[in-house]
C-alpha positions, 0 to 999 in steps of 0.5 A: 607090548609092555602093555599089552602083556600088564593087560594080560597078566590082569585079565588073567590075574583077575579072576583068582583075585576076585574068587571066593566062596559064596554062602549064605549069610547069615544075621550076625554071622557073617563073614568075610574074606581077607585079599593078602595084602602084600599081593594087592600093593604089589600088583597092577591098576587099570584103573591107574595105569590105562583109564583115562589116560590120553592117547595121543597121535606119533606127532604127540597130539591128544586124539581122545583119551582111554574110557573102558577097556573090554575083555574077551569071552575068554578072558583077554583085554581085545577094545579099547573103548576111546572117546573123542570131542564132547565137552562134560559127554555133551557131543561125544563119541565113543570108539572101539580101538581094538588092544594092539594097535595102541601103544605104549610109548615113553609113558604114553598111549599112541595110536599112530596115524589117528587124528580127531577129526579120523576118530569122530568119522570111526561109528560110534561104539554102542554098549549092548544092553 
């Protein structure tokens, strides 16, 4: 539940952090926006907390790795892209798992009932072109 709330908070706040005014650049007079460093330093990083983290099943067996997060048009995190198998990207199998199915327990991401074989048997996830 903490993970879902944290992801929702990040997704809701992300547009505010990235929002800014866009101006035409004039040679020699470019202005750069500066973020409030205290807010950034105390923030929550998806890259550090979620991406590339191992996903385990309830038996503490590794079943995959979180490679991406799919954000719905309304700004909520809807799916984790979990990669299973493969070595250096060869024979790798990515699947989309609904965010609510993966929980955080004792600092680990857990997908109850999952196995590498079960994930490899799921339809492969492909990004829209």
